[in-house]
C-alpha positions, -999 to +999 in steps of 0.1 A: +457-145+084+467-135+048+479-163+027+499-154-007+479-165-038+495-176-071+475-179-102+483-188-140+463-193-169+464-214-200+444-195-227+434-219-255+423-200-287+412-221-318+423-201-351+390-202-366+401-178-393+416-206-410+402-230-435+415-264-429+433-284-400+467-279-381+482-311-400+457-323-427+431-305-454+401-314-432+377-287-425+386-258-396+352-255-390+338-286-373+305-271-357+268-284-370+286-315-390+275-352-381+296-365-353+330-382-366+325-371-400+351-343-402+383-371-401+406-386-418+435-410-414+461-380-406+432-372-372+436-406-361+473-412-366+468-441-386+503-460-395+516-451-428+500-414-426+521-381-423+513-345-409+516-317-433+519-284-412+494-257-422+515-228-432+489-203-421+486-214-389+522-203-385+513-169-397+483-164-374+500-179-344+529-157-348+505-127-352+492-134-319+528-135-304+531-103-318+505-088-304+515-103-270+549-088-273+566-119-272+600-129-288+597-151-319+625-177-326+639-183-358+631-218-357+605-238-340+603-274-332+572-297-329+567-325-299+550-351-289+530-348-255+523-385-248+496-395-225+462-420-233+429-397-228+398-406-250+397-376-271+433-381-283+429-407-312+468-411-317+473-414-279+499-385-283+490-346-292+514-329-315+523-294-295+554-275-288+577-275-258+608-257-250+633-283-243+659-279-267+662-240-266+633-219-277+613-237-299+575-225-293+560-197-316+565-171-289+579-168-255+588-141-230+557-117-237+539-091-214+506-076-217+492-046-199+455-048-187+434-029-161+449+004-143+486+001-153+490-037-144+510-061-160+511-100-169+542-121-184+536-144-212+558-175-201+550-188-239+529-192-269+526-225-286+511-237-315+492-270-311+465-295-321+428-295-305+415-328-292+382-344-297+351-338-277+340-360-248+303-358-248+283-367-216+249-385-212+226-360-192+255-335-201+269-341-166+302-362-160+288-373-128+256-387-137+265-398-166+264-437-177+282-431-206+306-410-230+307-403-263+338-393-284+333-366-312+368-366-332+355-340-355+376-310-334+407-333-332+436-316-350+417-283-351+447-256-349+448-241-315+469-215-295+477-218-262+491-188-245+504-194-208+511-168-185+536-170-157+516-172-120+511-131-118+475-128-105+464-128-072+427-119-078+400-132-097+386-100-108+420-093-124+418-126-142+386-116-157+399-082-168+430-098-186+410-122-203+389-099-219+417-081-232+432-111-245+399-115-264+397-080-278+433-086-288+426-118-305+394-102-322+413-072-337+439-096-352+409-116-369+426-150-360+396-162-343+357-158-338+358-157-302+318-158-303+317-194-314+314-222-286+346-233-273+367-212-296+385-194-264+387-215-233+404-208-204+423-234-177+433-215-143+462-228-121+457-215-085+481-224-052+479-205-021+511-201+005+523-232+017+501-256-005+507-273-038+493-262-072+456-271-087+445-269-121+409-258-128+395-273-163+362-273-180+353-239-174+331-223-200+333-188-197+354-158-185+326-152-159+328-188-145+368-182-147+360-158-119+336-175-102+357-210-102+386-191-089+370-177-061+352-210-049+390-225-051+407-197-029+380-203-003+385-242-005+419-245-002+423-214+023+395-236+045+420-266+038+451-249+052+433-236+082+424-268+092+458-284+084+446-303+057+471-313+029+464-294-005+471-322-030+487-313-065+453-324-085+434-315-116+396-305-108+370-297-131+342-267-125+307-279-123+289-248-136+256-261-121+266-262-085+291-239-089+320-259-073+350-280-081+355-313-079+384-337-086+389-353-115+426-369-114+460-364-098+477-336-115+505-352-138+539-335-141+559-325-171+579-359-168+548-378-170+540-367-208+573-379-219+581-349-245+601-355-275+603-341-306+580-351-334+600-370-361+575-364-388+579-328-388+612-313-394+624-280-378+609-251-393+631-222-403+611-189-403+636-166-411+636-128-413+617-124-444+588-141-428+589-121-397+594-086-416+565-094-436+543-107-408+545-075-393+529-056-422+500-076-419+491-071-384+460-050-381+459-020-357+455-034-321+433-027-291+456-004-272+465+016-303+427+019-316+418+034-279+445+058-285+432+073-320+398+071-307+409+099-278+430+119-305+409+116-332+373+116-320+380+131-288+364+107-268+374+101-231+394+072-218+366+055-203+344+056-236+370+047-258+379+016-233+343+004-235+341+008-273+375-012-282+368-040-257+349-054-281+357-053-319+323-055-329+310-024-310+341-005-323+336-012-357+298-006-355+310+027-338+334+038-368+308+028-397+283+053-379+308+083-380+316+075-414+278+081-423+276+113-400+305+131-383+297+134-349+319+111-325+310+122-293+269+121-301+273+087-315+294+071-289+270+083-262+242+066-277+263+035-284+274+033-245+247+048-227+215+035-246+223+009-271+247-010-247+222-016-221+192-032-247+227-054-260+230-063-225+196-076-219+196-092-253+228-110-248+214-131-222+185-149-246+211-163-265+234-191-264+273-191-261+278-198-303+251-166-309+261-141-287+268-117-312+261-081-297+233-075-323+217-108-323+180-100-333+185-064-332+173-047-363+197-015-355+226-010-380+251+019-382+229+039-403+203+042-379+225+055-349+241+081-371+208+095-383+195+094-349+222+114-339+221+141-367+184+144-357+192+154-321+222+177-327+198+194-354+171+199-327+143+179-347+142+157-319+146+161-283+164+130-262+134+115-247+118+112-280+150+098-296+149+069-268+119+061-277+125+062-314+158+039-307+133+013-291+113+012-322+145+010-344+156-025-327+123-038-329+114-032-367+149-013-383+129+016-396+149+048-402+144+075-376+134+104-396+106+081-409+094+070-376+096+107-368+073+120-397+051+088-393+043+102-355+049+137-358+069+134-332+094+161-341+106+188-313+081+218-308+104+250-302+078+277-312+074+299-284+039+307-291+029+269-290+049+263-259+034+292-244-002+280-250+008+247-232+023+266-201-008+285-198-030+255-199-008+240-173-009+271-151-044+270-147-044+231-140-017+231-117-023+264-095-011+249-061+019+238-079+025+275-093+022+288-059+053+268-048+072+273-079+069+313-069+086+306-035+109+277-045+122+281-082+133+246-081+096+239-081+096+248-118+108+218-126+076+200-120+056+223-140+081+212-169+074+177-163+038+184-167+046+206-200+065+175-212+037+151-201+011+172-223+033+175-253+044+139-251+075+147-247+081+169-280+088+204-267+121+220-265+129+218-225+153+248-222+126+266-241+102+259-221+118+262-187+128+297-198+091+305-207+080+289-172+102+310-151+094+342-176+057+336-167+061+331-129+079+362-126+052+383-149+024+368-128+037+372-092 
């Protein structure tokens, strides 16, 4: 039985590019600080304190709205979202809510992703992040106590809420990667920092109520959590067990969702306009000037890579999916203008090493280049040496592995190892003569079957430690086979 699936997302993006919190002068960067040291009376909401809106946060959140194709209203409002929870010292959160007209920072957007698919953006809202709950034993089930760190409370947060336009967890992951790439290109958030981008997912199957999944640590885990929840809900539906509206937490260690609490409805939050923050009038001048500050976005960058660098659509997509990688590529091209060769080395060879390296580091350290000594100048010079036929590709691959470990320049490594390509016909012919004497049976096979010449070429490469020009060597092997037949 086919059951319709609906998935909607709530993506939380911290504006880590800011210096201070949303409503006070406490540091936006709360990481690596002593617990509860990055707080002030405004963070706690003590009597007599007043929030002061961070204007730069308005600018950053508007840029995100533009990037997601949202409409930005001429005026915005903030609301109090009331509910008791340990990580909210005020017992309410200052957020946005479209109650009296459109008053959130963005609305009615859409973002294309994957192969021509599109997801609608219901709204983008600017709000304050709550504090952090730290569980003993790092597990909510086994913990005998909960610690609260309010350092994060008040950090500027943009929440991106989609319509329930997803039916496949794989599409969700592709979409989240697209959102992350856009945010990185805007420069408003360092997505590599722990907790800087988080996602809650709402999911329901036909005939069932909506379930929200929280506490998901990564986009890869989001896909796993959704797959598990789809299976759970379908199984319950088949056995005619009621699917309740609830909030469930993702257990990363056991790879299951588990009930956290009953799902609140919007009326439970008792939204009302924040009395201490007046209506903010954005105005045409603010919005017009903002458009000039928006940098090149991923889709535009991809089009430029295809047009200006003559890269394939696939390679261009791989590069722009991660701004750090795309920047690395363009830096290398500025040093040596061979875009296709440089892109090939990055996508085919360097990313393979990066992927292995990536898994050795925790989330907050997950730069693609963590512990790698390679820089754009290295790839540029390596591409140049191959283009000039100074070294062949096999030698270049070995040199790349050395560069990654010690950061030496390719030309220096070639000189030290005497690894330049052998293209002297006389030298290659001497190597062929030696192989023909030691591999007589293979020579006989090659005279009968031309494809067997590749075996002889392999022996030549082995003898010369991969330094001979393979095309020249193969041509000379075929010539000698005819001459000696």
